[in-house]
C-alpha positions in Angstrom: 134.7 193.4 40.8 134.5 189.8 39.8 130.7 189.8 39.2 130.8 186.1 38.9 133.0 186.2 35.7 135.5 183.4 35.1 139.0 184.3 36.2 140.7 181.0 35.5 139.8 178.0 33.4 141.9 175.0 34.5 142.1 172.0 32.2 142.7 169.1 34.6 143.1 165.6 33.3 139.6 164.5 32.5 137.8 167.5 33.8 137.5 171.3 33.7 137.6 173.7 36.7 136.1 177.1 36.1 137.0 179.6 38.9 135.5 183.0 39.2 137.1 186.3 40.3 134.6 186.3 43.2 135.6 182.8 44.3 139.3 183.6 44.2 138.8 186.9 46.1 136.7 185.2 48.8 139.0 182.1 49.2 142.1 184.3 49.3 140.6 186.5 52.0 139.7 183.5 54.1 143.2 182.1 53.7 144.6 185.4 54.8 142.5 185.3 57.9 143.6 181.7 58.5 147.2 182.7 58.3 146.8 185.5 60.7 144.9 183.2 63.1 147.7 180.6 62.9 150.4 183.1 63.8 151.8 183.8 60.3 153.1 187.3 60.5 153.7 189.9 57.8 156.9 189.2 56.0 156.8 185.4 56.8 157.1 183.1 53.8 154.3 180.9 52.7 155.4 178.2 50.3 152.7 176.7 48.0 153.4 173.5 46.1 150.1 172.8 44.4 148.8 172.4 40.9 146.6 175.2 39.6 143.2 174.9 41.3 141.1 177.0 43.7 143.3 176.1 46.7 146.4 177.2 44.7 145.1 180.7 43.9 143.6 181.0 47.4 147.0 180.3 49.0 149.1 182.5 46.7 146.8 185.5 46.8 145.8 185.0 50.4 149.5 185.0 51.5 150.0 188.3 49.6 146.8 189.8 51.1 148.1 188.9 54.6 151.3 190.8 53.9 153.2 187.5 54.0 155.4 186.5 51.0 154.1 183.8 48.6 156.6 181.3 47.4 155.2 179.1 44.5 157.1 175.8 44.2 156.9 173.3 41.3 154.8 170.2 42.1 157.4 167.8 40.5 160.2 168.9 42.8 161.9 165.9 44.5 163.3 166.0 48.0 166.7 167.6 47.1 165.2 170.4 44.9 162.5 171.2 47.5 165.0 171.2 50.4 167.3 173.7 48.6 164.4 176.2 48.3 162.8 175.8 51.6 166.1 176.0 53.4 166.8 179.2 51.6 163.5 181.0 52.2 162.5 179.2 55.5 158.8 179.3 55.1 156.5 179.4 58.1 154.0 177.3 56.2 154.2 174.9 53.3 150.9 174.1 51.6 150.9 171.1 49.4 148.8 168.0 48.6 148.6 164.7 50.3 151.1 163.0 47.9 153.8 165.6 48.4 153.3 166.2 52.2 155.8 163.5 53.3 158.5 165.1 51.1 157.7 168.5 52.5 157.8 167.2 56.1 161.2 165.6 55.5 162.6 169.0 54.9 162.0 169.8 58.6 161.1 173.5 57.8 157.8 175.1 58.7 154.3 173.8 59.3 153.2 171.5 56.5 149.5 171.9 55.6 147.6 169.6 53.2 145.2 171.5 51.0 142.3 169.0 51.3 138.6 169.1 52.2 139.5 169.6 55.9 141.4 172.8 55.1 138.7 174.1 52.9 136.2 173.5 55.6 138.3 175.4 58.1 138.5 178.4 55.7 134.7 178.6 55.5 134.7 179.8 59.1 136.5 183.0 58.2 135.2 186.2 56.5 135.2 186.5 52.8 136.9 189.9 52.8 140.3 191.0 54.2 141.7 194.5 54.5 145.4 194.5 53.4 147.9 196.8 55.0 150.8 196.3 52.6 152.7 199.2 51.0 153.8 199.2 47.4 157.5 198.4 48.2 156.7 195.5 50.7 157.7 192.1 49.4 154.8 190.1 47.8 156.3 186.9 46.3 159.6 185.1 45.7 160.2 183.6 42.3 162.9 180.9 42.2 165.2 180.7 39.2 165.7 177.4 37.5 169.2 177.2 38.7 170.8 177.0 35.3 173.1 180.0 35.7 174.4 179.4 39.2 175.1 176.5 41.6 171.9 177.0 43.6 168.5 178.4 42.6 168.0 182.0 43.8 164.8 183.7 45.0 164.0 186.8 42.9 162.2 189.0 45.3 159.2 190.9 44.0 157.3 193.7 45.7 153.6 194.6 45.5 154.5 197.3 43.0 155.7 194.5 40.6 152.2 193.7 39.6 151.9 197.2 38.0 155.0 196.4 35.9 153.5 193.0 35.0 150.5 194.6 33.5 152.7 196.7 31.2 154.6 193.6 30.3 151.4 191.8 29.4 150.2 194.7 27.2 153.5 194.6 25.2 154.7 191.0 25.7 151.7 188.8 25.1 149.6 191.5 23.6 146.8 190.9 26.1 143.8 193.1 25.9 140.4 193.4 27.6 138.1 190.8 26.1 140.8 188.3 25.2 140.3 184.7 26.1 143.8 184.0 27.3 145.7 180.7 28.0 149.2 179.9 29.3 150.0 176.2 29.8 153.2 176.9 31.7 153.3 175.9 35.4 152.7 179.0 37.7 155.7 177.7 39.7 157.9 179.3 37.0 158.2 182.9 35.7 156.2 182.5 32.5 153.2 180.8 34.1 153.2 183.0 37.2 153.8 186.4 35.7 152.4 186.2 32.2 149.9 183.3 32.8 148.4 184.3 36.1 149.2 187.7 37.7 149.1 189.9 34.7 145.9 188.8 33.1 144.0 188.6 36.4 145.3 192.1 37.4 143.9 193.3 34.1 140.6 191.6 34.6 141.2 189.1 31.7 140.1 185.5 31.9 143.1 183.2 31.8 143.5 179.5 31.5 146.1 176.8 32.3 146.8 173.1 32.7 146.0 171.5 36.0 146.4 168.1 37.7 147.7 165.2 35.7 150.6 164.6 33.3 150.8 167.2 30.6 149.0 166.0 27.4 149.3 168.2 24.2 145.9 166.8 23.0 144.3 167.9 26.3 145.8 171.3 25.7 144.4 171.5 22.2 141.0 170.4 23.5 141.1 173.2 26.1 142.0 175.8 23.4 139.1 174.7 21.3 136.5 174.2 24.2 137.3 177.5 25.9 137.4 179.5 22.7 140.9 180.8 23.4 142.0 183.8 21.3 145.4 184.5 22.8 147.9 181.7 23.6 151.3 182.2 25.3 153.2 179.0 25.7 156.7 177.5 25.8 158.3 176.4 22.5 158.1 172.8 23.8 154.3 173.1 24.0 154.0 173.9 20.3 156.4 171.1 19.3 154.4 168.6 21.4 151.1 169.7 19.8 152.7 169.3 16.3 154.2 165.9 17.2 150.8 164.6 18.5 149.5 164.6 14.9 146.0 165.4 16.1 145.6 169.1 15.6 143.2 168.5 12.7 140.6 167.2 15.2 140.0 170.6 16.8 138.5 174.0 15.8 140.7 176.9 17.0 139.8 180.5 17.5 143.3 182.0 18.1 144.1 185.5 17.0 147.4 186.0 18.9 150.2 183.6 19.7 153.6 184.0 21.6 156.3 181.7 22.8 159.2 181.8 25.2 161.8 179.6 26.8 163.9 178.8 23.6 163.7 179.2 19.8 161.1 177.2 17.8 162.4 174.9 15.1 161.5 175.6 11.5 159.3 172.6 11.1 157.2 173.7 14.1 156.9 177.2 12.8 155.7 175.8 9.5 153.1 173.7 11.4 151.9 176.8 13.3 151.5 178.8 10.0 149.6 175.9 8.4 147.4 175.1 11.5 146.6 178.6 12.8 147.5 181.0 10.0 149.3 183.2 12.5 152.8 184.4 13.3 154.1 183.1 16.6 155.8 186.0 18.3 159.0 185.3 20.3 159.1 186.8 23.8 162.4 186.8 25.6 163.1 187.3 29.3 164.6 185.6 32.4 163.3 185.0 35.9 166.1 187.3 37.2 165.2 190.3 35.1 161.6 189.6 34.0 160.4 192.2 31.6 
């Protein structure tokens, strides 16, 4: 029950996008109907190469609702990196923006759909509810590894039941609780941003936040943490270093009560900065895309 509550706060370059649970539910249902009407069957892959935004969440959750398999892809992938992944999962549809559409079309796999005003207008013609038919062990999404431990990136295949595990992971990993104002700046194309930043908090009914369109800016991140009243931050070690190196943390009022990091160790100077700036311990969280929690 969204009841109009904010589900995701997206800090785009120069603007905020506040998306409610209701809006995501309705848009995802409409996209599920659109997929069905356009011949996308249960078990087909739907690749989504978009920055966090209402179209991104509509496509990811709409594909899962349909019984298709959502495949989030990093927006900065070039032709070679994208071709490796789409040739592996062979999506029926690739949803992306106008800038990346030519790169996606060059892969020669699947129907390339641009998530623009025209697509959103098409979706409005479909019902705002969709009755899923998936079972717990049906596949829901593929999460590609970074490719650092093998020659080619590999799709880790998650079932619908995975989401239950993710909620447990959030309770013990990021310490998320009802009432938290949560934020994870990691891209949802990767494990941390998708699992801990998106699926787990939303499944628990907790408002989450992330970075959106535009080049990553640590000052914009700190502004979002301050403006949104964020109480629980889970970020990559690099995000903390970039905030420290900006030299501008003193310009913002923070409300953080819990902090965690992942990806790599944090250097001592950054840990000292975290202690001086936030007065909190930054808890290390370890995992890999392959094994998750």
